[in-house]
C-alpha positions in Angstrom: 18.8 -6.6 34.7 18.0 -3.5 32.7 17.5 -0.2 34.4 15.7 2.9 33.3 17.2 6.4 33.4 17.5 7.9 36.8 16.5 11.5 37.6 17.7 13.7 40.5 15.0 16.0 41.8 15.2 18.5 44.6 12.0 20.3 45.6 12.0 23.2 48.1 9.1 23.9 50.4 8.8 27.1 52.4 8.4 27.2 56.1 10.2 24.0 57.0 7.0 22.0 56.8 6.8 18.9 54.7 3.3 17.5 55.0 3.2 15.2 52.0 0.8 17.2 49.7 2.6 16.0 46.7 2.4 12.4 47.8 -0.8 11.4 45.9 0.8 12.4 42.6 4.0 10.6 43.3 2.2 7.5 44.7 0.2 7.3 41.4 3.4 7.3 39.4 4.9 4.5 41.7 1.7 2.4 41.7 1.4 2.6 37.9 5.1 1.5 37.7 6.1 4.7 35.8 8.8 5.5 38.3 10.5 3.9 41.3 12.0 6.0 44.1 15.5 4.7 44.7 16.8 7.3 47.2 15.3 10.0 49.3 16.8 12.7 51.7 15.2 15.6 53.4 17.3 18.8 53.9 16.1 21.4 56.3 17.5 24.9 56.4 16.8 27.1 59.4 16.5 30.9 59.6 20.2 31.3 60.2 21.1 29.5 57.0 22.3 26.3 58.7 21.1 23.1 57.0 20.9 19.5 58.0 20.1 16.3 56.0 17.8 13.7 57.4 17.3 10.2 56.0 14.0 8.5 56.1 14.7 6.7 59.4 15.6 10.0 61.1 12.3 11.7 60.3 9.4 12.0 62.7 7.1 8.9 62.7 4.2 10.9 61.2 6.3 12.0 58.3 7.6 8.5 57.7 4.0 7.2 57.6 3.3 9.7 54.8 6.0 8.0 52.7 5.3 4.3 53.6 3.0 3.7 50.6 5.9 4.6 48.2 7.8 1.4 49.2 11.0 3.2 48.6 14.2 1.2 48.2 16.7 3.6 49.8 20.0 3.1 48.0 22.3 5.7 49.5 23.3 7.0 46.1 22.6 10.6 47.0 26.0 11.8 48.1 27.2 14.4 50.7 28.2 16.7 47.8 24.6 16.5 46.4 23.2 17.5 49.8 25.7 20.3 50.2 24.9 21.7 46.7 21.1 21.7 47.5 21.6 23.0 51.1 23.5 26.0 49.7 20.8 26.7 47.1 17.9 26.6 49.6 16.4 29.7 51.0 16.4 30.1 54.8 13.6 28.5 56.7 12.8 25.9 54.0 12.7 22.1 53.6 13.8 20.2 50.5 13.0 16.7 49.4 15.7 15.2 47.3 14.7 12.2 45.3 16.4 9.9 42.9 13.8 8.1 40.8 14.2 5.5 38.1 12.0 6.0 35.0 10.5 2.5 34.7 8.5 3.6 31.7 11.7 3.9 29.7 13.0 0.4 30.2 10.8 -1.4 27.5 11.4 1.5 25.1 15.1 1.4 25.6 15.3 -2.3 25.2 13.3 -2.1 21.9 15.7 0.6 20.6 18.7 -1.6 21.4 17.1 -4.6 19.7 16.6 -2.3 16.6 20.3 -1.5 16.7 19.5 2.0 17.9 21.6 4.1 20.2 20.9 7.2 22.2 22.6 10.2 20.7 21.1 12.8 23.1 18.7 13.0 26.0 17.9 16.2 27.8 15.1 17.0 30.3 13.5 20.4 29.6 12.4 21.9 32.9 8.6 22.3 33.6 8.9 26.0 33.9 10.5 26.4 30.5 7.9 24.2 28.8 5.1 26.1 30.4 6.5 29.5 29.5 7.2 28.4 25.9 3.7 26.9 25.5 2.2 30.1 26.9 4.1 32.2 24.3 2.9 29.9 21.5 -0.7 30.2 22.7 -0.4 34.0 22.8 1.1 34.1 19.3 -1.7 31.9 18.0 -4.4 34.1 19.6 -2.7 37.2 18.0 -2.5 35.5 14.6 -6.2 34.5 14.8 -7.1 38.0 15.7 -5.2 39.4 12.7 -6.9 36.9 10.4 -10.3 37.7 11.6 -9.7 41.5 11.0 -8.6 40.8 7.4 
């Protein structure tokens, strides 16, 4: 069986309230077989800086119902060290969702590359914030260039 690359993602939510607002976007990715959630942990950090990790079966029933449509296959791959690292990075009075998800979209592409005797030389994920900042800078530069051209 071939697997796609797996991403580790930790999202912090202020106020120790995790209501599932991001669920529709994640559910769309799962239903369209773009990703598959293979592990999930919730980390809560209180006002005193103490954190605790909760697995899906330890969450309140209403929170578990939010995640039911994802049909997650919890693997236990997220380790204690991962949880500690995220727990230490969280601000006080926050909740984090830690997810491991397999990029299903990459399986066919990777298999095709292997059949063509290709090999991956490098793969790096550029964070969303960096992409947005860079694109904003390019847009501003284009606007300035257009303004200079229109004055000429």
